[in-house]
C-alpha positions in Angstrom: -26.6 22.8 102.7 -23.0 22.5 101.9 -20.5 22.9 104.6 -17.7 25.5 104.5 -15.1 23.0 103.7 -17.1 21.9 100.7 -17.5 25.4 99.5 -13.8 26.0 100.0 -13.0 22.9 98.0 -15.2 24.0 95.0 -13.7 27.5 94.9 -10.1 26.2 94.9 -9.0 25.3 91.3 -7.9 21.8 90.8 -4.3 21.1 89.8 -3.9 20.4 86.1 -2.9 16.9 85.3 -0.1 16.8 82.8 -1.0 15.0 79.5 1.7 13.3 77.5 2.0 14.7 73.9 1.0 12.2 71.4 3.1 11.6 68.2 1.8 13.5 65.1 -0.4 11.3 62.9 0.9 11.4 59.3 -1.6 12.5 56.7 -2.7 9.8 54.2 -1.2 10.4 50.8 -3.6 10.3 47.8 -3.5 7.0 45.9 -1.4 7.1 42.7 -3.2 6.8 39.4 -1.6 3.4 38.7 -3.2 2.0 41.9 -6.7 3.3 41.2 -7.8 0.4 39.0 -6.5 -2.2 41.5 -8.3 -0.4 44.4 -11.5 -0.2 42.4 -11.3 -3.8 41.5 -10.6 -4.7 45.1 -13.8 -3.2 46.3 -16.7 -5.6 46.8 -19.2 -5.6 44.0 -16.9 -3.6 41.6 -17.0 -4.8 38.0 -13.9 -6.5 36.5 -12.1 -4.3 34.0 -10.7 -6.3 31.1 -7.6 -4.9 29.5 -7.6 -4.8 25.7 -4.4 -6.4 24.5 -2.5 -5.0 21.6 -1.3 -8.5 20.6 -2.3 -9.4 17.1 -3.8 -12.7 18.0 -5.8 -11.2 20.9 -7.1 -8.4 18.6 -8.2 -11.0 16.0 -9.9 -12.9 18.7 -11.7 -9.7 19.9 -13.1 -9.1 16.4 -15.8 -11.7 16.7 -17.9 -12.0 13.6 -16.0 -9.1 12.0 -13.1 -11.4 11.5 -14.8 -12.9 8.4 -14.8 -9.8 6.1 -11.3 -8.7 7.3 -9.9 -12.2 6.7 -11.4 -12.2 3.2 -10.0 -8.8 2.4 -6.6 -9.9 3.6 -6.6 -13.0 1.4 -7.6 -11.0 -1.7 -5.0 -8.4 -1.0 -2.2 -11.0 -0.7 -3.4 -12.9 -3.8 -3.4 -10.0 -6.2 -0.3 -8.5 -4.7 1.7 -11.6 -5.6 0.0 -11.8 -9.0 1.1 -8.2 -9.9 4.6 -8.8 -8.5 5.0 -11.6 -11.0 3.2 -10.1 -14.0 5.0 -6.7 -13.7 8.5 -8.0 -13.7 10.6 -5.9 -16.1 12.2 -9.1 -17.6 8.7 -10.3 -18.5 7.3 -7.1 -19.9 10.4 -6.0 -21.7 12.8 -8.9 -22.2 16.1 -7.2 -23.0 17.7 -10.0 -25.1 14.7 -10.1 -27.5 14.5 -6.3 -27.7 18.2 -5.8 -28.4 18.3 -8.5 -31.1 15.1 -7.4 -32.8 16.1 -3.8 -33.0 19.6 -4.6 -34.2 18.3 -6.7 -37.1 15.8 -4.0 -38.1 18.3 -1.2 -38.0 20.8 -3.3 -40.0 18.1 -4.2 -42.6 18.6 -7.9 -42.0 14.9 -8.7 -41.3 11.9 -8.6 -43.5 8.2 -8.1 -42.5 7.2 -11.8 -42.4 10.2 -12.8 -40.3 9.8 -9.9 -37.9 6.1 -10.6 -37.4 6.9 -14.3 -36.7 9.6 -13.4 -34.2 7.2 -11.1 -32.3 4.4 -13.6 -32.2 6.8 -16.3 -30.9 8.1 -14.2 -28.1 4.6 -13.1 -26.8 5.8 -10.5 -24.3 3.9 -7.2 -24.0 6.6 -5.3 -25.9 6.7 -8.0 -28.6 2.9 -7.7 -29.1 3.3 -3.9 -29.5 6.0 -4.5 -32.1 3.8 -7.0 -33.9 1.1 -4.3 -34.3 3.7 -2.0 -35.8 5.2 -4.6 -38.1 1.7 -5.2 -39.6 1.9 -1.6 -40.9 5.4 -2.2 -42.5 6.1 0.3 -45.2 3.1 2.5 -44.4 3.5 6.2 -43.4 4.8 6.8 -39.9 1.4 8.2 -38.8 -0.3 4.9 -39.5 2.5 2.9 -37.8 2.4 5.1 -34.7 -1.4 4.7 -34.5 -1.0 0.9 -34.7 1.5 1.1 -31.8 -1.0 3.3 -29.8 -3.8 0.8 -30.3 -1.7 -2.2 -29.4 -0.1 -0.3 -26.5 -3.5 0.5 -25.0 -4.4 -3.2 -24.9 -1.1 -4.1 -23.2 -1.3 -1.3 -20.7 -4.9 -2.4 -19.8 -3.5 -5.9 -19.2 -0.7 -4.5 -17.0 -3.2 -2.5 -14.9 -5.5 -5.5 -14.5 -6.6 -6.1 -10.9 -5.1 -2.8 -9.6 -8.7 -1.7 -9.0 -9.0 -4.6 -6.6 -6.2 -3.2 -4.5 -7.7 0.3 -4.7 -11.0 -1.1 -3.5 -9.5 -2.9 -0.6 -7.7 0.1 0.7 -10.9 2.1 0.4 -13.4 -0.4 1.8 -11.5 -1.9 4.8 -11.3 1.4 6.8 -15.1 1.9 6.2 -15.7 -1.7 7.5 -13.5 -0.9 10.6 -15.5 2.3 11.2 -18.8 0.4 10.9 -17.6 -2.2 13.3 -16.5 0.5 15.8 -19.9 2.3 15.7 -21.7 -1.1 16.0 -19.5 -2.1 19.0 -20.1 1.3 20.7 -23.8 1.0 20.3 -23.7 -2.5 21.8 -21.5 -1.4 24.6 -23.8 1.5 25.6 -26.8 -0.7 25.4 -25.3 -3.3 27.7 -24.2 -0.6 30.2 -27.6 1.0 30.2 -29.3 -2.4 30.7 -27.0 -3.2 33.6 -27.5 0.3 35.2 -23.8 1.0 35.2 -23.7 4.4 33.5 -21.6 5.8 36.3 -18.9 3.2 35.9 -16.5 4.8 33.5 -14.1 1.9 33.7 -16.6 -0.5 32.1 -17.5 2.2 29.5 -13.9 2.6 28.6 -13.4 -1.1 28.2 -16.4 -1.4 25.9 -15.2 1.5 23.7 -11.6 0.1 23.5 -13.0 -3.2 22.3 -15.1 -1.5 19.7 -12.0 0.4 18.3 -10.3 -2.9 17.5 -12.2 -3.1 14.2 -10.9 0.3 13.1 -7.3 -0.7 14.0 -7.5 -4.0 12.0 -9.1 -2.2 9.0 -6.2 0.3 8.9 -3.7 -2.5 9.2 -5.1 -3.9 6.0 -5.8 -0.7 4.1 -2.3 1.0 4.6 -0.3 -1.9 2.9 -2.9 -2.1 0.2 -2.5 1.6 -0.6 1.3 1.3 -0.6 1.3 -1.6 -3.1 -1.3 0.2 -5.3 0.9 3.3 -5.5 4.0 1.1 -6.1 2.4 -0.8 -9.0 1.0 2.3 -10.6 4.4 3.9 -10.6 6.0 0.8 -12.0 3.5 0.6 -14.8 4.1 4.3 -15.7 7.8 3.5 -16.0 7.3 0.5 -18.2 5.0 2.4 -20.5 7.6 5.1 -21.0 10.2 2.5 -21.8 8.0 0.7 -24.3 7.1 4.0 -26.0 10.8 4.8 -26.5 11.5 1.4 -28.0 8.5 1.6 -30.2 9.7 4.9 -31.7 12.8 3.2 -32.9 10.7 0.5 -34.6 8.7 3.3 -36.3 11.9 4.9 -37.6 13.0 1.5 -39.1 9.8 0.2 -40.8 7.8 3.3 -41.7 7.8 4.5 -45.3 9.9 7.5 -44.4 12.4 5.3 -42.6 12.7 2.8 -45.4 13.2 5.5 -48.0 15.9 7.1 -45.8 17.6 3.8 -45.3 17.5 3.1 -49.1 19.0 6.5 -49.8 21.9 5.9 -47.4 22.5 2.5 -49.0 22.7 4.1 -52.5 25.1 6.7 -51.3 27.3 4.1 -49.8 27.2 2.1 -53.1 27.9 5.1 -55.3 30.6 6.6 -53.2 34.1 5.5 -54.4 36.3 3.6 -52.0 39.8 4.6 -51.2 41.3 2.3 -53.8 39.0 3.4 -56.5 39.8 7.0 -55.9 43.6 6.3 -56.2 43.0 4.5 -59.5 41.0 7.4 -61.0 43.7 9.9 -60.0 46.4 7.7 -61.6 44.5 7.6 -64.9 44.1 11.3 -64.9 47.9 11.7 -64.5 
């Protein structure tokens, strides 16, 4: 049994012991997005995430076996671009000194058919070859001369457009090669992730997809310049064709049957028309 003092001690409430207030604990701030990859990489067992560099050399190194078709396409593109830049120079297609001298001699009537044909063959430029086709029809109706110019012009235009299809093919095929490489790389990336059992690791998945997209980027880097040069060369050829057509019409006017007759008629009028001195002499005789 408890004594009365013990009961009294239990009923009496104990004095509260003052507790010192602790300082507030600051809440942890969420990690910033920029620190998430470092934190993930710091965890034990976390896979290393390789950053895909945008450096050209690194991208070429990441292509692997796909570098072979892209390198071949680049070499072909550069080769035929330089070839067309040289062959489509205006001074080579339409040499101004030759054209001006040739047309001046024809319009003044100082050149016959054989001499004109020899001059054209010696020059050998595309416009000279077109003139040669016209000169062979010297004295024929203008319809025949124009048809000869059309036939010769088609051959020369075909030579000017030579190898443009190669540039067209490059800017069409290289993006398709890039897309094929991307699909192939994504399939390989998914298969490796599935084999490693890392389907939940989005960082490794993103790294594989980024590596696969490199082929598409390289394909576009080749295709876009090829398309630009193809359009430039096509426009330049159209301009040259219009200039050659205008010059050829002047040749038709000089050497066709109608042109020769008109020139002879003008020459007769000049010969029969009295000069100023003759007119004064006739007037004096009448007086």
